[in-house]
N, C-alpha and C positions, 0 to 999 in steps of 0.2 A: 529393425532392433534398436537402432541409435538415432541420434539427430546431430545435424551439423550446427556449430556454433562459430562466431569469432573470437579469436583471442589475439592478444599482442604476440608478433612473433618473437619476442625478446623472452617469452616465457617458455618457449621450446626450442630443441635443437633443429637444425636445418637439413640434416644429412651430409652426405659426402660430395666432393667437388665433382663436377662433370655431370650429375644429374639435373634433370629439368627441377628448377625450385618452385614450389608453390607460394612463392611471393609476388604479389602484384607490383608490376613497375609503376602504376599510378599511385601508389602508396609510398614511394620511396622518399617522399618529401616530408612525410610525417616523422614524430619522434621515434615511433616504433612501427615498421611496416605489419600486415596482418599474415595470419596463415589459417587455413581451414582446419578444424580440429574435429574429431568425432566423441559425442558423448555416448559410452556404452550404457547398457541396462544396469550395470552393477554400480554406475555412478563414477567410473573411472575415465579419464581424459586422454586421448592419444592421437597422435597423427595418423590419417587415414593410410590404408595400403593402397598401392596403384590400382588393383582392381576396383577397390570400394570407390577410390576416385574417380575412375572410369564410369562405373554405375551412376555415381552421382552427377557426373559430366552430362550423360546422356538425357538424363530428365531435367537438368537446371544448368545448361551449357552456358547462360549469360553470368550464371553466378561462378562458377568454376574456372572458366575461361581464363580469367586473368590471373589465377594462381598457378596457371600451366605455363605462363610467360616466362622465359629465362631472363634475368636481369641483364643489363648491359654490362657490369662490371662485376664478375663473380666473386672478386675478393671483397669489393664492397659488400656485397650481399651477405659473404659469411660474417664480416664484421657485423653486420646489422642483425642477422637472424640467428647468430650462435648465442649460446648463454652460457654464464659461469656454471660451473658444475654444482655449487651450492645453492643456485637460484631455482626454486620449486614452483610446481604448477599450482595456480590458486585452487584451492578445495571447493568442491560443489556442497550443495546445501544438504545432500545426501550424506557425504563425507563429515561434513561438520556435526550433523546430526548425529551420526554414529559415534563420533569421538564425545559429544557431551553425554550421549546415554552411556557409554562404557565408563565415564568419569562418575555417572550417578551409581552405577552398578558396583564400582569398586568401593563406593561409599557405604559400606554396609550398615554402619552407625546409623544412618540417617534413612537409607533406602530399603531396608531389610523388610519392612511391611508392605513394599510395594513390589516386590520382586516377582511375585507369582500371583495367581488369581485367588481371590478370597474364597475360602471353603467354610460357608457358613454353617454346616454340620460339624466339621471338626472344631471350629473355633466357639461354637455353642451361641451362633447368632443367626437363628432360623429367620429372622425378619429382615436379614440383610437385603436380599433379593426383592422383597417387597418395597423398600425405601430405593435402593439403588436400581435403576431400570438400566443403565449402559455399565456393565462392569468392565474395566479396563485396569491392565497391570504393565509394568515395564518389560517384563519377559516377551508379552503379546507384541508389545510395540518393536522391540527387538527383532522378532521373527517378520512382523511386516516390513521393518527396513531391510532386512536381509532379503526377503522375497520382491523388494521394489512394488510394493503395495501402495505407496504414497506418491501420488502423481505431483503435488506441490508442498513446499515447506510448511504451509498452514496445515495440511493435511496431518502432518507429523506433529504440529505444535498442538492442535486441537485434541489429539489422542493423549498426549502429555497432561494437558489441562485436564482432561477428564478424569485421569488418575487422581490429580489433587483435588477436585472437586468432589468425587465420591467420598475421598478420606474426611473432607471437611465437613460434609453433609450428614455423616453417618456417625462422626465422633464429636466430642463436646471441644469446645475451643482450648479448655486447659490441659487437654489429654495429649499425650506425646504424639499420636497418630496424626493430630490436627496441626501441632506445631510443626513436625518434620514435613508434612506436606505443604505449608505455607512456606517454610524455608526452600524447599526444594523447586515449589512454584517459580519465587522469585529468581532462583539460579537459573531455571530455564528461560524465563522471560529475558533475562539480563543476556543469555546467549542468544535468544531469537533477534534481539536489539541488534546485536553484532552481525548476525549473518545478513539480517535484512538491510542494515547499512552498507554492508561489504557488497552486497549484490543488487544495490540501488543503481538506477540509471535516470537520467532526465526523461521524464513524462513526456508524452506527445501533449501539445497544446489543448487539453480538454478544459472545458467550461468548470467554473468551480462547482456548480450544482452536481456536475457529473462525478468528480472527484469525492464530493461529499456522499454520493450514492455509494461509492466503490468502498470508501471507508466504512460507511454503517452497515453495508452487507458483510464484510469480515467480522465486524464486531458483534452482529446478530448471530451469527453462526458459532460464535464463541460458546463452548458448553457452559459456562458460568453465567451466561446472559439468560438462562432460562427463567429467572424471575424478574428480569428487567422487559422483557418482550412486549408485556401487556399492562394496562392500567391495574393498581392494585384494588382487588375487591374488599375494600374496607369493610363494607356491610355484610357480605357473605363471610367474611373473617373475624367478624364483631371487634373491629378494631375502630370502637367509637371516638377515640380523641386522634384519629388519623388526620383528618382536615384541620384539626387545631394545630398539630406539630408540623404537618406539611400542607401549607396554605395553596400551593401550586404544584399539583400532581404532574408527574411526567413519565412517559415510557417511551420505548424505542419504535414501537409500532407506530404512536401518535408522531414521532420525529419524522419517521420516513412518509407518512401520509403528509405531513406540513411540507416535505422537501419536495414531492411529486407535485404538490400544489403551488410551488414557487412562493412559499410563505416566508422563507428565508431571504433576507436583502444581503446578507453577508456570511462569511464563512464563520464569523464570530457568533452570529445569532445561531447557527447550525450546533455549532459545538457546545454553546451556553446551555442548550435545552438537553444534549446528550449528557453534559456534566450534571446537569439538575437531575436527571433520573438517577443517578449514582449517589449524588450528595443527599437526595431524599431519604434514600435507603440507609444511608450512614445516620443520617440526623435523627429517624425514627427509631432504628434499631440499636444504635451505639457502634463506635468504632471498632469495638473488640467482640462484637457477637459474629457467629457465622456469616450472616447476611452483609455485615459492615465489612468484614475482611474481605469477602468475595468481592463486594461492590468495589472498594478500592484497588483490589488487583485487576477487575476489568478496567477501570478507569485508567490506571497507568497504561496497560495496553492501548486502549483508545488514543490516550494523549501521545502515545508513541507513533501511531498511525497518522494522526492529524499533522505531525512534525515531517514525516515521511512523504505524505501524498498530498497534503493540502496547502502547506506553508513553503513547499519547494517553488522558488521563482514567484513567489508573491511578494509584493510591496505592502508595506504597514498600512492600515488603513488612516485616511485624513482624520477620522474623528471615532470616538467609541460607538456612537450610535449611528445607525444608517437613516439616511433622509425618509421620514415617512410619507406617504402618499398623499399630495395636496390638491385639491378643487382646482382646476383651470390649469395644471401642471401636468406634464408626463407622468404615467404611473410607472412603478417598478417594472412590471411586466414590459411596457412599451420600451423603456429605457434598455431591458435586457434585449428585446429583439434587435433594437437599434445596435447595441454593442456588437451582436451577433453578426449583424449585417456589415459592421465596420471591420470585422475580421476577414472578410472575404475581399476587401478592397485594396488595391495596390496604392503605393505611396502618392501617385498623382491624383487619383481620386480622394485620397485623405487629405490633400492639401487644398483641394478645391472646395472640401466640406468647411475646412478651418477658415478659408476666406469667407465662405457664405456668413458664418456664425460671426466672424469679425465685423462684418457690416451691419449685422441686424441685431446682435446680442453680444457686445463686448464684455458684458459681465462674466461671461461663460468662458473667456479666454484669459488663460494665466500663463505667462512668460517666466518659466523657470530659470532660464539663461539666454544667451544671445542665439543659441542654436535650437532649443526645446521649447515647445510650447505644448500645454495641456489643455484640453477640453473637457470643462467640467460639466458632465450632462445635468447634474442635479440643478445648475443654474439657467438652463435652457428654457426660455419661455415657449408656451404651447404652438405659436405660430412658426417661430424657427426651428423647433423640433420637426415639426411637420414637414417643413421645407426640405430640411437636410436629410431626413429619413427618406423621403420621396425622391431625393436625387441619389442616395446612396442604393436604393432599390433599383434605380434606372441604371447605374452604374455596373450593378451585378448584372442585370438583364442584357446589357449591351456586351458585357464581357463574355457571358454564356453563349450569346448568339454568335459572337466571333469565333469561339472555340469550336 
């Protein structure tokens, strides 16, 4: 019915003296020790009961055991685990979402048109359901939140986006319905940015292409991306001037295909093609048109995802353009495989590779300071590259055999 999660102990009260405290002795040197807490289905966070702790302990003894160890100094533990009365638990994304939705529902001047499902008959718009294939409203979203029907924050966000998309698709850009939808959409995305940033943690060391795939998959499921998933059928739509205005067409499915084929040599090249998709739409249709407004809104979400997932822990590129494949030199695919192999090596093996390169290809070695040496794979000649790649694979094989 709930799930366990780690939180700083300073965020929760520790209980009375004399009880076994759920604070691990191994964490006493940290700024805050940790406690085990429970997330209930309604989104609330609380300390588990003794019965719940025993139940989890039977299933995950190694996880729970440290939290049952009494501290050596009970008074010190009190000081570490107690919290001021005015200190509050961090809100879950469900609670943050409810707060945001409540704020919108109270703003009747702007949200009045989106509170309930559209009644095509009563409003005299019988064609509504022919145009809008996925109706959505704030009342339905509130019910979904209350019934815990959203598994992830993005599920909630996409339903909110669907409300705004429907309003902008059905109504003219100069109508109050369109303008209010755009305003509320921007407010929602600002809130999503805050919640995502608060819940952001350091990602595992995933390769850049994998991170790009994660970002692209989230953007492609965005309800407003319907018009950017596939190439524009300019012939079928009778857009005779399309290729004149848009000399380089692009769409998200093509970006996905390029990504899987390893055609992007940098994160910048990937983001450039995604942005090109939206910029083409704005350029052809105009920034104030329905398509132009939607393209800009989705582009802003994409740029936010890039900052969160792609630029985290990354160093700026050495140059604006990646080095293209050259005859007689390692290809991008070969260099990527070599990089992947190097991530599996220990420090001793990496040093041996640097020494090999230093002997046969000094142009690929760069001394940043007295202690830091950078290996520039783009400057490795083919003979040296083959030698160090072979050595790296031998080191990996040796390590795997030993383990």
